[in-house]
N, CA, C and O atoms as a GROMACS GRO file, in nm:
protein
  544
    1MET      N    1  -0.169   1.720   0.026
    1MET     CA    2  -0.133   1.584  -0.014
    1MET      C    3  -0.140   1.495   0.112
    1MET      O    4  -0.112   1.539   0.223
    2ILE      N    5  -0.178   1.368   0.089
    2ILE     CA    6  -0.186   1.273   0.200
    2ILE      C    7  -0.116   1.142   0.163
    2ILE      O    8  -0.087   1.117   0.046
    3ARG      N    9  -0.091   1.062   0.264
    3ARG     CA   10  -0.037   0.926   0.248
    3ARG      C   11  -0.128   0.834   0.327
    3ARG      O   12  -0.160   0.862   0.443
    4LEU      N   13  -0.169   0.723   0.265
    4LEU     CA   14  -0.260   0.628   0.326
    4LEU      C   15  -0.201   0.489   0.312
    4LEU      O   16  -0.152   0.451   0.206
    5LEU      N   17  -0.206   0.413   0.421
    5LEU     CA   18  -0.164   0.270   0.421
    5LEU      C   19  -0.286   0.189   0.460
    5LEU      O   20  -0.348   0.215   0.563
    6TYR      N   21  -0.321   0.089   0.376
    6TYR     CA   22  -0.428  -0.001   0.414
    6TYR      C   23  -0.378  -0.144   0.405
    6TYR      O   24  -0.275  -0.174   0.344
    7PHE      N   25  -0.453  -0.231   0.467
    7PHE     CA   26  -0.423  -0.373   0.481
    7PHE      C   27  -0.549  -0.448   0.442
    7PHE      O   28  -0.659  -0.406   0.477
    8SER      N   29  -0.536  -0.559   0.368
    8SER     CA   30  -0.653  -0.640   0.334
    8SER      C   31  -0.610  -0.786   0.317
    8SER      O   32  -0.492  -0.819   0.316
    9GLN      N   33  -0.710  -0.873   0.304
    9GLN     CA   34  -0.686  -1.015   0.287
    9GLN      C   35  -0.733  -1.058   0.148
    9GLN      O   36  -0.842  -1.020   0.104
   10ALA      N   37  -0.651  -1.136   0.078
   10ALA     CA   38  -0.687  -1.186  -0.054
   10ALA      C   39  -0.804  -1.282  -0.041
   10ALA      O   40  -0.810  -1.363   0.052
   11MET      N   41  -0.897  -1.273  -0.134
   11MET     CA   42  -1.011  -1.364  -0.133
   11MET      C   43  -0.972  -1.503  -0.180
   11MET      O   44  -1.025  -1.602  -0.130
   12ASN      N   45  -0.880  -1.511  -0.275
   12ASN     CA   46  -0.832  -1.636  -0.330
   12ASN      C   47  -0.681  -1.624  -0.343
   12ASN      O   48  -0.626  -1.514  -0.336
   13PRO      N   49  -0.613  -1.736  -0.362
   13PRO     CA   50  -0.470  -1.725  -0.386
   13PRO      C   51  -0.445  -1.633  -0.507
   13PRO      O   52  -0.513  -1.643  -0.609
   14ILE      N   53  -0.349  -1.545  -0.493
   14ILE     CA   54  -0.321  -1.449  -0.598
   14ILE      C   55  -0.206  -1.499  -0.684
   14ILE      O   56  -0.103  -1.542  -0.631
   15SER      N   57  -0.223  -1.492  -0.814
   15SER     CA   58  -0.120  -1.540  -0.906
   15SER      C   59  -0.032  -1.423  -0.951
   15SER      O   60  -0.066  -1.306  -0.930
   16ALA      N   61   0.078  -1.456  -1.012
   16ALA     CA   62   0.167  -1.355  -1.068
   16ALA      C   63   0.093  -1.273  -1.175
   16ALA      O   64   0.114  -1.153  -1.188
   17GLU      N   65   0.006  -1.340  -1.250
   17GLU     CA   66  -0.072  -1.271  -1.353
   17GLU      C   67  -0.170  -1.171  -1.288
   17GLU      O   68  -0.189  -1.061  -1.341
   18ASP      N   69  -0.230  -1.208  -1.177
   18ASP     CA   70  -0.319  -1.116  -1.104
   18ASP      C   71  -0.243  -0.991  -1.062
   18ASP      O   72  -0.291  -0.879  -1.080
   19VAL      N   73  -0.124  -1.011  -1.006
   19VAL     CA   74  -0.043  -0.898  -0.961
   19VAL      C   75  -0.006  -0.809  -1.079
   19VAL      O   76  -0.014  -0.687  -1.070
   20GLN      N   77   0.034  -0.870  -1.191
   20GLN     CA   78   0.070  -0.791  -1.309
   20GLN      C   79  -0.050  -0.710  -1.360
   20GLN      O   80  -0.034  -0.596  -1.403
   21ASP      N   81  -0.167  -0.769  -1.356
   21ASP     CA   82  -0.288  -0.698  -1.398
   21ASP      C   83  -0.314  -0.578  -1.307
   21ASP      O   84  -0.342  -0.468  -1.354
   22ILE      N   85  -0.305  -0.600  -1.177
   22ILE     CA   86  -0.323  -0.492  -1.080
   22ILE      C   87  -0.223  -0.380  -1.107
   22ILE      O   88  -0.259  -0.263  -1.108
   23LEU      N   89  -0.097  -0.417  -1.127
   23LEU     CA   90   0.008  -0.317  -1.150
   23LEU      C   91  -0.013  -0.241  -1.279
   23LEU      O   92   0.001  -0.119  -1.282
   24GLN      N   93  -0.047  -0.309  -1.386
   24GLN     CA   94  -0.067  -0.243  -1.514
   24GLN      C   95  -0.178  -0.140  -1.505
   24GLN      O   96  -0.160  -0.026  -1.548
   25VAL      N   97  -0.292  -0.177  -1.448
   25VAL     CA   98  -0.404  -0.084  -1.435
   25VAL      C   99  -0.369   0.029  -1.338
   25VAL      O  100  -0.396   0.146  -1.366
   26SER      N  101  -0.308  -0.005  -1.225
   26SER     CA  102  -0.273   0.096  -1.124
   26SER      C  103  -0.174   0.198  -1.181
   26SER      O  104  -0.192   0.319  -1.162
   27ARG      N  105  -0.073   0.151  -1.249
   27ARG     CA  106   0.028   0.244  -1.303
   27ARG      C  107  -0.034   0.339  -1.403
   27ARG      O  108  -0.004   0.459  -1.402
   28ARG      N  109  -0.118   0.289  -1.489
   28ARG     CA  110  -0.184   0.375  -1.589
   28ARG      C  111  -0.273   0.478  -1.519
   28ARG      O  112  -0.262   0.598  -1.543
   29ASN      N  113  -0.362   0.430  -1.430
   29ASN     CA  114  -0.457   0.518  -1.365
   29ASN      C  115  -0.391   0.613  -1.266
   29ASN      O  116  -0.428   0.730  -1.258
   30ASN      N  117  -0.292   0.564  -1.191
   30ASN     CA  118  -0.226   0.649  -1.092
   30ASN      C  119  -0.149   0.763  -1.157
   30ASN      O  120  -0.150   0.874  -1.105
   31SER      N  121  -0.084   0.737  -1.267
   31SER     CA  122  -0.014   0.842  -1.338
   31SER      C  123  -0.107   0.955  -1.378
   31SER      O  124  -0.074   1.073  -1.368
   32ALA      N  125  -0.227   0.916  -1.424
   32ALA     CA  126  -0.326   1.014  -1.469
   32ALA      C  127  -0.384   1.098  -1.355
   32ALA      O  128  -0.428   1.210  -1.378
   33THR      N  129  -0.384   1.044  -1.233
   33THR     CA  130  -0.446   1.115  -1.120
   33THR      C  131  -0.344   1.167  -1.019
   33THR      O  132  -0.383   1.216  -0.913
   34GLY      N  133  -0.214   1.156  -1.049
   34GLY     CA  134  -0.112   1.210  -0.962
   34GLY      C  135  -0.081   1.129  -0.839
   34GLY      O  136  -0.035   1.184  -0.739
   35LEU      N  137  -0.107   0.998  -0.844
   35LEU     CA  138  -0.081   0.912  -0.730
   35LEU      C  139   0.052   0.839  -0.745
   35LEU      O  140   0.098   0.811  -0.856
   36SER      N  141   0.111   0.809  -0.633
   36SER     CA  142   0.229   0.722  -0.627
   36SER      C  143   0.208   0.627  -0.511
   36SER      O  144   0.121   0.647  -0.427
   37GLY      N  145   0.291   0.521  -0.507
   37GLY     CA  146   0.278   0.429  -0.395
   37GLY      C  147   0.342   0.295  -0.422
   37GLY      O  148   0.422   0.278  -0.514
   38VAL      N  149   0.305   0.200  -0.337
   38VAL     CA  150   0.362   0.065  -0.344
   38VAL      C  151   0.255  -0.035  -0.301
   38VAL      O  152   0.178  -0.010  -0.208
   39LEU      N  153   0.253  -0.150  -0.369
   39LEU     CA  154   0.168  -0.263  -0.334
   39LEU      C  155   0.257  -0.372  -0.277
   39LEU      O  156   0.354  -0.412  -0.341
   40ILE      N  157   0.224  -0.419  -0.158
   40ILE     CA  158   0.299  -0.526  -0.092
   40ILE      C  159   0.202  -0.644  -0.084
   40ILE      O  160   0.088  -0.628  -0.040
   41HIS      N  161   0.249  -0.763  -0.126
   41HIS     CA  162   0.158  -0.877  -0.126
   41HIS      C  163   0.235  -1.005  -0.091
   41HIS      O  164   0.356  -1.015  -0.111
   42GLY      N  165   0.160  -1.099  -0.038
   42GLY     CA  166   0.216  -1.230  -0.008
   42GLY      C  167   0.143  -1.292   0.110
   42GLY      O  168   0.086  -1.222   0.194
   43GLY      N  169   0.145  -1.424   0.115
   43GLY     CA  170   0.082  -1.494   0.227
   43GLY      C  171  -0.067  -1.468   0.240
   43GLY      O  172  -0.122  -1.476   0.350
   44GLY      N  173  -0.133  -1.436   0.128
   44GLY     CA  174  -0.276  -1.410   0.134
   44GLY      C  175  -0.311  -1.270   0.183
   44GLY      O  176  -0.427  -1.242   0.210
   45LEU      N  177  -0.211  -1.183   0.194
   45LEU     CA  178  -0.234  -1.048   0.244
   45LEU      C  179  -0.193  -0.945   0.139
   45LEU      O  180  -0.105  -0.970   0.056
   46PHE      N  181  -0.257  -0.830   0.145
   46PHE     CA  182  -0.220  -0.713   0.064
   46PHE      C  183  -0.197  -0.599   0.161
   46PHE      O  184  -0.262  -0.589   0.265
   47MET      N  185  -0.104  -0.513   0.124
   47MET     CA  186  -0.091  -0.382   0.184
   47MET      C  187  -0.063  -0.288   0.069
   47MET      O  188   0.002  -0.327  -0.029
   48GLN      N  189  -0.110  -0.166   0.080
   48GLN     CA  190  -0.083  -0.071  -0.023
   48GLN      C  191  -0.067   0.065   0.041
   48GLN      O  192  -0.143   0.103   0.130
   49VAL      N  193   0.031   0.138  -0.007
   49VAL     CA  194   0.051   0.277   0.032
   49VAL      C  195   0.013   0.361  -0.090
   49VAL      O  196   0.061   0.337  -0.201
   50LEU      N  197  -0.072   0.458  -0.067
   50LEU     CA  198  -0.110   0.554  -0.172
   50LEU      C  199  -0.071   0.691  -0.122
   50LEU      O  200  -0.094   0.725  -0.006
   51GLU      N  201  -0.012   0.772  -0.210
   51GLU     CA  202   0.018   0.909  -0.172
   51GLU      C  203  -0.010   1.000  -0.290
   51GLU      O  204   0.013   0.964  -0.405
   52GLY      N  205  -0.060   1.116  -0.260
   52GLY     CA  206  -0.093   1.214  -0.364
   52GLY      C  207  -0.197   1.311  -0.314
   52GLY      O  208  -0.221   1.322  -0.194
   53PRO      N  209  -0.260   1.382  -0.407
   53PRO     CA  210  -0.365   1.477  -0.368
   53PRO      C  211  -0.475   1.406  -0.288
   53PRO      O  212  -0.516   1.294  -0.321
   54GLU      N  213  -0.522   1.471  -0.185
   54GLU     CA  214  -0.618   1.409  -0.093
   54GLU      C  215  -0.738   1.348  -0.164
   54GLU      O  216  -0.770   1.232  -0.140
   55GLN      N  217  -0.803   1.423  -0.250
   55GLN     CA  218  -0.921   1.371  -0.317
   55GLN      C  219  -0.888   1.252  -0.408
   55GLN      O  220  -0.967   1.158  -0.417
   56SER      N  221  -0.774   1.254  -0.473
   56SER     CA  222  -0.734   1.142  -0.559
   56SER      C  223  -0.708   1.016  -0.476
   56SER      O  224  -0.749   0.907  -0.515
   57VAL      N  225  -0.640   1.030  -0.364
   57VAL     CA  226  -0.612   0.914  -0.277
   57VAL      C  227  -0.744   0.858  -0.224
   57VAL      O  228  -0.764   0.736  -0.227
   58LEU      N  229  -0.831   0.942  -0.176
   58LEU     CA  230  -0.957   0.894  -0.118
   58LEU      C  231  -1.047   0.830  -0.223
   58LEU      O  232  -1.111   0.729  -0.196
   59ARG      N  233  -1.053   0.889  -0.343
   59ARG     CA  234  -1.132   0.827  -0.450
   59ARG      C  235  -1.077   0.690  -0.488
   59ARG      O  236  -1.153   0.595  -0.510
   60LYS      N  237  -0.945   0.681  -0.494
   60LYS     CA  238  -0.882   0.553  -0.527
   60LYS      C  239  -0.913   0.448  -0.419
   60LYS      O  240  -0.944   0.334  -0.451
   61TYR      N  241  -0.905   0.487  -0.294
   61TYR     CA  242  -0.933   0.394  -0.185
   61TYR      C  243  -1.077   0.345  -0.192
   61TYR      O  244  -1.102   0.227  -0.167
   62VAL      N  245  -1.172   0.432  -0.223
   62VAL     CA  246  -1.312   0.391  -0.237
   62VAL      C  247  -1.326   0.289  -0.348
   62VAL      O  248  -1.402   0.193  -0.334
   63LYS      N  249  -1.255   0.308  -0.459
   63LYS     CA  250  -1.260   0.209  -0.569
   63LYS      C  251  -1.198   0.078  -0.524
   63LYS      O  252  -1.247  -0.030  -0.559
   64ILE      N  253  -1.092   0.085  -0.448
   64ILE     CA  254  -1.025  -0.035  -0.397
   64ILE      C  255  -1.119  -0.116  -0.309
   64ILE      O  256  -1.117  -0.239  -0.313
   65LEU      N  257  -1.200  -0.049  -0.231
   65LEU     CA  258  -1.295  -0.118  -0.143
   65LEU      C  259  -1.391  -0.208  -0.222
   65LEU      O  260  -1.440  -0.308  -0.169
   66ASP      N  261  -1.420  -0.172  -0.347
   66ASP     CA  262  -1.512  -0.250  -0.429
   66ASP      C  263  -1.444  -0.366  -0.503
   66ASP      O  264  -1.512  -0.445  -0.568
   67ASP      N  265  -1.313  -0.377  -0.494
   67ASP     CA  266  -1.239  -0.481  -0.566
   67ASP      C  267  -1.265  -0.616  -0.498
   67ASP      O  268  -1.238  -0.633  -0.379
   68LYS      N  269  -1.318  -0.710  -0.573
   68LYS     CA  270  -1.357  -0.841  -0.518
   68LYS      C  271  -1.239  -0.936  -0.497
   68LYS      O  272  -1.259  -1.047  -0.449
   69ARG      N  273  -1.119  -0.894  -0.532
   69ARG     CA  274  -1.003  -0.982  -0.512
   69ARG      C  275  -0.954  -0.982  -0.368
   69ARG      O  276  -0.868  -1.062  -0.330
   70HIS      N  277  -1.011  -0.892  -0.287
   70HIS     CA  278  -0.970  -0.888  -0.146
   70HIS      C  279  -1.088  -0.846  -0.061
   70HIS      O  280  -1.191  -0.800  -0.111
   71SER      N  281  -1.070  -0.862   0.071
   71SER     CA  282  -1.175  -0.824   0.166
   71SER      C  283  -1.111  -0.771   0.292
   71SER      O  284  -0.989  -0.772   0.308
   72ASN      N  285  -1.196  -0.725   0.382
   72ASN     CA  286  -1.151  -0.680   0.514
   72ASN      C  287  -1.047  -0.568   0.504
   72ASN      O  288  -0.946  -0.570   0.574
   73CYS      N  289  -1.072  -0.470   0.416
   73CYS     CA  290  -0.982  -0.356   0.403
   73CYS      C  291  -0.985  -0.275   0.532
   73CYS      O  292  -1.091  -0.244   0.586
   74GLN      N  293  -0.868  -0.241   0.578
   74GLN     CA  294  -0.855  -0.162   0.702
   74GLN      C  295  -0.750  -0.055   0.682
   74GLN      O  296  -0.635  -0.086   0.651
   75ILE      N  297  -0.787   0.069   0.700
   75ILE     CA  298  -0.686   0.175   0.697
   75ILE      C  299  -0.602   0.162   0.823
   75ILE      O  300  -0.654   0.164   0.935
   76ILE      N  301  -0.474   0.151   0.803
   76ILE     CA  302  -0.380   0.139   0.915
   76ILE      C  303  -0.332   0.277   0.957
   76ILE      O  304  -0.317   0.305   1.076
   77TYR      N  305  -0.307   0.362   0.859
   77TYR     CA  306  -0.254   0.494   0.889
   77TYR      C  307  -0.284   0.588   0.774
   77TYR      O  308  -0.278   0.548   0.658
   78ILE      N  309  -0.318   0.711   0.807
   78ILE     CA  310  -0.338   0.814   0.706
   78ILE      C  311  -0.283   0.943   0.764
   78ILE      O  312  -0.308   0.976   0.880
   79THR      N  313  -0.207   1.017   0.684
   79THR     CA  314  -0.143   1.137   0.736
   79THR      C  315  -0.126   1.239   0.624
   79THR      O  316  -0.104   1.203   0.508
   80PRO      N  317  -0.135   1.366   0.660
   80PRO     CA  318  -0.100   1.469   0.562
   80PRO      C  319   0.052   1.466   0.540
   80PRO      O  320   0.127   1.428   0.629
   81THR      N  321   0.094   1.507   0.422
   81THR     CA  322   0.238   1.509   0.394
   81THR      C  323   0.266   1.619   0.292
   81THR      O  324   0.180   1.656   0.213
   82ASN      N  325   0.386   1.670   0.296
   82ASN     CA  326   0.428   1.772   0.200
   82ASN      C  327   0.519   1.713   0.092
   82ASN      O  328   0.544   1.777  -0.011
   83GLU      N  329   0.566   1.593   0.115
   83GLU     CA  330   0.655   1.531   0.015
   83GLU      C  331   0.626   1.384   0.002
   83GLU      O  332   0.575   1.320   0.094
   84ARG      N  333   0.657   1.331  -0.113
   84ARG     CA  334   0.635   1.190  -0.142
   84ARG      C  335   0.755   1.108  -0.098
   84ARG      O  336   0.870   1.151  -0.109
   85ILE      N  337   0.727   0.989  -0.048
   85ILE     CA  338   0.831   0.892  -0.023
   85ILE      C  339   0.853   0.809  -0.150
   85ILE      O  340   0.966   0.771  -0.180
   86PHE      N  341   0.744   0.782  -0.224
   86PHE     CA  342   0.750   0.693  -0.340
   86PHE      C  343   0.748   0.771  -0.471
   86PHE      O  344   0.687   0.728  -0.569
   87GLU      N  345   0.815   0.886  -0.472
   87GLU     CA  346   0.828   0.966  -0.594
   87GLU      C  347   0.886   0.879  -0.705
   87GLU      O  348   0.986   0.810  -0.685
   88GLY      N  349   0.825   0.883  -0.820
   88GLY     CA  350   0.875   0.806  -0.934
   88GLY      C  351   0.814   0.668  -0.946
   88GLY      O  352   0.840   0.599  -1.045
   89TRP      N  353   0.734   0.624  -0.850
   89TRP     CA  354   0.666   0.496  -0.857
   89TRP      C  355   0.516   0.522  -0.864
   89TRP      O  356   0.451   0.550  -0.763
   90SER      N  357   0.460   0.515  -0.986
   90SER     CA  358   0.314   0.528  -0.994
   90SER      C  359   0.252   0.409  -0.919
   90SER      O  360   0.142   0.419  -0.866
   91MET      N  361   0.324   0.296  -0.916
   91MET     CA  362   0.291   0.184  -0.828
   91MET      C  363   0.408   0.086  -0.829
   91MET      O  364   0.428   0.013  -0.925
   92GLY      N  365   0.482   0.087  -0.721
   92GLY     CA  366   0.587  -0.012  -0.703
   92GLY      C  367   0.524  -0.140  -0.647
   92GLY      O  368   0.408  -0.140  -0.606
   93VAL      N  369   0.603  -0.246  -0.645
   93VAL     CA  370   0.552  -0.373  -0.593
   93VAL      C  371   0.661  -0.441  -0.512
   93VAL      O  372   0.778  -0.440  -0.549
   94ILE      N  373   0.620  -0.501  -0.400
   94ILE     CA  374   0.707  -0.582  -0.316
   94ILE      C  375   0.635  -0.712  -0.289
   94ILE      O  376   0.523  -0.712  -0.239
   95ALA      N  377   0.700  -0.822  -0.323
   95ALA     CA  378   0.645  -0.954  -0.292
   95ALA      C  379   0.708  -1.003  -0.162
   95ALA      O  380   0.830  -1.001  -0.148
   96CYS      N  381   0.626  -1.046  -0.068
   96CYS     CA  382   0.673  -1.101   0.059
   96CYS      C  383   0.623  -1.244   0.068
   96CYS      O  384   0.503  -1.269   0.064
   97GLU      N  385   0.713  -1.337   0.080
   97GLU     CA  386   0.674  -1.477   0.084
   97GLU      C  387   0.637  -1.523   0.224
   97GLU      O  388   0.555  -1.614   0.240
   98ARG      N  389   0.697  -1.464   0.323
   98ARG     CA  390   0.676  -1.510   0.461
   98ARG      C  391   0.601  -1.404   0.540
   98ARG      O  392   0.630  -1.285   0.530
   99SER      N  393   0.506  -1.447   0.618
   99SER     CA  394   0.423  -1.351   0.690
   99SER      C  395   0.500  -1.267   0.790
   99SER      O  396   0.458  -1.156   0.821
  100PHE      N  397   0.614  -1.318   0.843
  100PHE     CA  398   0.687  -1.238   0.940
  100PHE      C  399   0.744  -1.111   0.879
  100PHE      O  400   0.779  -1.017   0.950
  101GLU      N  401   0.755  -1.109   0.744
  101GLU     CA  402   0.802  -0.986   0.679
  101GLU      C  403   0.701  -0.873   0.696
  101GLU      O  404   0.736  -0.756   0.678
  102PHE      N  405   0.578  -0.907   0.729
  102PHE     CA  406   0.473  -0.809   0.752
  102PHE      C  407   0.466  -0.767   0.900
  102PHE      O  408   0.381  -0.685   0.935
  103GLN      N  409   0.550  -0.819   0.984
  103GLN     CA  410   0.532  -0.803   1.127
  103GLN      C  411   0.521  -0.657   1.170
  103GLN      O  412   0.436  -0.623   1.252
  104HIS      N  413   0.607  -0.569   1.117
  104HIS     CA  414   0.598  -0.429   1.161
  104HIS      C  415   0.467  -0.364   1.118
  104HIS      O  416   0.417  -0.274   1.186
  105ILE      N  417   0.409  -0.410   1.006
  105ILE     CA  418   0.280  -0.358   0.964
  105ILE      C  419   0.168  -0.421   1.046
  105ILE      O  420   0.071  -0.354   1.079
  106LEU      N  421   0.182  -0.549   1.079
  106LEU     CA  422   0.082  -0.612   1.166
  106LEU      C  423   0.080  -0.542   1.302
  106LEU      O  424  -0.025  -0.526   1.362
  107ASP      N  425   0.198  -0.502   1.349
  107ASP     CA  426   0.204  -0.428   1.475
  107ASP      C  427   0.129  -0.295   1.462
  107ASP      O  428   0.054  -0.256   1.552
  108LEU      N  429   0.150  -0.224   1.348
  108LEU     CA  430   0.075  -0.100   1.325
  108LEU      C  431  -0.075  -0.127   1.320
  108LEU      O  432  -0.154  -0.051   1.376
  109ARG      N  433  -0.113  -0.235   1.252
  109ARG     CA  434  -0.256  -0.271   1.241
  109ARG      C  435  -0.315  -0.295   1.378
  109ARG      O  436  -0.427  -0.252   1.406
  110ASN      N  437  -0.243  -0.364   1.464
  110ASN     CA  438  -0.292  -0.391   1.597
  110ASN      C  439  -0.304  -0.265   1.682
  110ASN      O  440  -0.382  -0.262   1.777
  111GLN      N  441  -0.228  -0.162   1.648
  111GLN     CA  442  -0.232  -0.038   1.723
  111GLN      C  443  -0.326   0.064   1.664
  111GLN      O  444  -0.338   0.174   1.717
  112ARG      N  445  -0.395   0.032   1.553
  112ARG     CA  446  -0.469   0.133   1.478
  112ARG      C  447  -0.579   0.199   1.560
  112ARG      O  448  -0.620   0.311   1.527
  113LYS      N  449  -0.628   0.136   1.662
  113LYS     CA  450  -0.731   0.198   1.745
  113LYS      C  451  -0.671   0.280   1.857
  113LYS      O  452  -0.741   0.345   1.935
  114GLU      N  453  -0.539   0.277   1.864
  114GLU     CA  454  -0.467   0.358   1.961
  114GLU      C  455  -0.395   0.466   1.881
  114GLU      O  456  -0.418   0.481   1.761
  115VAL      N  457  -0.310   0.539   1.945
  115VAL     CA  458  -0.229   0.638   1.876
  115VAL      C  459  -0.110   0.563   1.813
  115VAL      O  460  -0.031   0.500   1.882
  116VAL      N  461  -0.100   0.572   1.681
  116VAL     CA  462   0.013   0.512   1.611
  116VAL      C  463   0.121   0.617   1.602
  116VAL      O  464   0.097   0.729   1.556
  117ARG      N  465   0.238   0.581   1.647
  117ARG     CA  466   0.348   0.677   1.647
  117ARG      C  467   0.392   0.704   1.503
  117ARG      O  468   0.417   0.612   1.425
  118ALA      N  469   0.401   0.832   1.468
  118ALA     CA  470   0.441   0.872   1.332
  118ALA      C  471   0.578   0.814   1.298
  118ALA      O  472   0.602   0.778   1.182
  119LYS      N  473   0.667   0.806   1.393
  119LYS     CA  474   0.801   0.754   1.367
  119LYS      C  475   0.794   0.608   1.321
  119LYS      O  476   0.867   0.570   1.229
  120VAL      N  477   0.710   0.529   1.382
  120VAL     CA  478   0.696   0.388   1.343
  120VAL      C  479   0.644   0.378   1.200
  120VAL      O  480   0.693   0.298   1.121
  121PHE      N  481   0.544   0.459   1.167
  121PHE     CA  482   0.489   0.462   1.032
  121PHE      C  483   0.596   0.503   0.931
  121PHE      O  484   0.612   0.439   0.828
  122LYS      N  485   0.667   0.608   0.962
  122LYS     CA  486   0.771   0.660   0.871
  122LYS      C  487   0.880   0.554   0.849
  122LYS      O  488   0.927   0.537   0.737
  123GLU      N  489   0.919   0.484   0.954
  123GLU     CA  490   1.019   0.378   0.940
  123GLU      C  491   0.970   0.267   0.849
  123GLU      O  492   1.048   0.214   0.769
  124ALA      N  493   0.843   0.231   0.861
  124ALA     CA  494   0.787   0.128   0.773
  124ALA      C  495   0.788   0.175   0.628
  124ALA      O  496   0.821   0.097   0.539
  125MET      N  497   0.754   0.301   0.603
  125MET     CA  498   0.754   0.353   0.466
  125MET      C  499   0.894   0.352   0.408
  125MET      O  500   0.912   0.320   0.291
  126HIS      N  501   0.992   0.388   0.488
  126HIS     CA  502   1.130   0.390   0.439
  126HIS      C  503   1.183   0.248   0.417
  126HIS      O  504   1.269   0.227   0.331
  127GLU      N  505   1.135   0.152   0.492
  127GLU     CA  506   1.171   0.012   0.466
  127GLU      C  507   1.114  -0.032   0.332
  127GLU      O  508   1.184  -0.098   0.254
  128PHE      N  509   0.989   0.005   0.303
  128PHE     CA  510   0.931  -0.027   0.171
  128PHE      C  511   1.015   0.038   0.060
  128PHE      O  512   1.045  -0.027  -0.040
  129LEU      N  513   1.053   0.164   0.078
  129LEU     CA  514   1.132   0.232  -0.021
  129LEU      C  515   1.266   0.164  -0.042
  129LEU      O  516   1.311   0.148  -0.156
  130ARG      N  517   1.330   0.125   0.067
  130ARG     CA  518   1.459   0.054   0.056
  130ARG      C  519   1.442  -0.074  -0.025
  130ARG      O  520   1.527  -0.105  -0.109
  131ARG      N  521   1.334  -0.148   0.000
  131ARG     CA  522   1.312  -0.273  -0.073
  131ARG      C  523   1.280  -0.246  -0.220
  131ARG      O  524   1.323  -0.323  -0.306
  132LEU      N  525   1.206  -0.140  -0.250
  132LEU     CA  526   1.178  -0.107  -0.389
  132LEU      C  527   1.308  -0.075  -0.463
  132LEU      O  528   1.328  -0.123  -0.575
  133LYS      N  529   1.394   0.004  -0.402
  133LYS     CA  530   1.521   0.040  -0.466
  133LYS      C  531   1.613  -0.078  -0.484
  133LYS      O  532   1.693  -0.081  -0.578
  134ALA      N  533   1.604  -0.177  -0.393
  134ALA     CA  534   1.689  -0.295  -0.400
  134ALA      C  535   1.640  -0.400  -0.498
  134ALA      O  536   1.715  -0.491  -0.534
  135ALA      N  537   1.516  -0.389  -0.540
  135ALA     CA  538   1.459  -0.489  -0.631
  135ALA      C  539   1.527  -0.484  -0.768
  135ALA      O  540   1.565  -0.377  -0.814
  136PRO      N  541   1.541  -0.601  -0.831
  136PRO     CA  542   1.605  -0.604  -0.964
  136PRO      C  543   1.525  -0.532  -1.071
  136PRO      O  544   1.567  -0.527  -1.187
   0.00000   0.00000   0.00000
């Protein structure tokens, strides 16, 4: 099993209906392929964490690359894992209105060509989990 975090830029302003469409399709398809994760969006940016069987995660990411709603996809971090952080979320969602809420991920993105410390990545994942659990 692996966990992958990618970052991309929205091609156009994204509406609540766009997000709901993404979630509906993702939840249906992810359940069928054993994936879990979270979509973070706001300020013209997307981030998504996918976790599950390696081939399922990689196939999903390749399909994501073809999605015309965003561009400039960049894998920030990918790691093998034995357990899920987002167990029970075929696709959770976090809306971020202000770009500074992405700062710890932007820091990871800026370090992606260097060694990214696993602890920093894990802390970011647990922050996403905390926000998912706190959502109404």
